[in-house]
N, C-alpha and C positions, 0 to 999 in steps of 0.2 A: 137579547138572546138568552137571558137568565130567567125570564119570566116563566113561572110554572106552566101557563097555558102554551107557551111557545115550545117549551120542552117536550110537552106530551105530543104535539104535533110533528116536531122534526124527529122525534124518536120513532114514530110511526112510518114516517115517509122518507126521511133522509138523515144521514149522520150529521151531527152538530158541526163537525169540521167541514164537511162538503157544503153545508149551508152557509157557514161563515165565509168559506172561499168564494162561493158564488156572490154573496153579497158584497164582499171587498172587491171582487173583480168588476163589478158593475155599479159600485157605489161612487158617488162624487161628494167631496166634502166642501161646504160653502159656508159663508157668513152671510146671513140674510137680515136685512132691516125689517122691523115690524111694519107691515102695511096692510096685510089682509084681515078683513073684519067680516069673515063669511060665517063662522060658527058663533052663533049668539048664546046658545045653551051652555057652552064651556069655552069661553075666549082663549083660554091658555092653549087650546088645541090649534089655534090659528098659526102658531109658529111652524108647525109642520107643513102648512100650505105655504108659509112664507119661503121655507127652505126649498120646497119643491119647485116654486116659481123661480127662485135664485139659480137652482141647478138645471132648470129646464127638464125636470125629471119625467121619465115615462110613467112612473108609478110611486105611490107611497104604500108601504105595507103596514097595516094596523089592524088591531083587534078593537080599537076604540069605537064605540057606537057612535059618537058625535062625527067622527072622520067618515066612518062607513056610510053615514046618512048622506054625505056630500057626493058620494059615488064617483065623480070626476071633478076636476078643477082645471079650467082651461084644457090643456092637452094632457094633464096628468090623471091617470086612473087611481082610485083608492081601492085597494085590494086587501082581502083577508090573507092571512098567512097561507092557508090552504090554496087559495086562488093564485097567489104568487108562486107557490111550489109548483103547481101545475103548469104555470107559464114558463118556467125555466127548465123543466124535464123534457 
């Protein structure tokens, strides 16, 4: 939430407090074992897919180019912050 890129987007489209409230209202916290080996270019990003799988997540919100290349994983969509904000408004 403190990344400069995110700050620029939510300042334009949504107050930070509103965004945090929306995320917390819809978030699920999980512990996920490492299993997924989808992203070869940057294997550390696979942890986000592991979490999405463990949480049965509808989406992963990211600005990471490696994750965004995946587009979707099983039933989980990989969305930019802008696309996520559009989907919750």
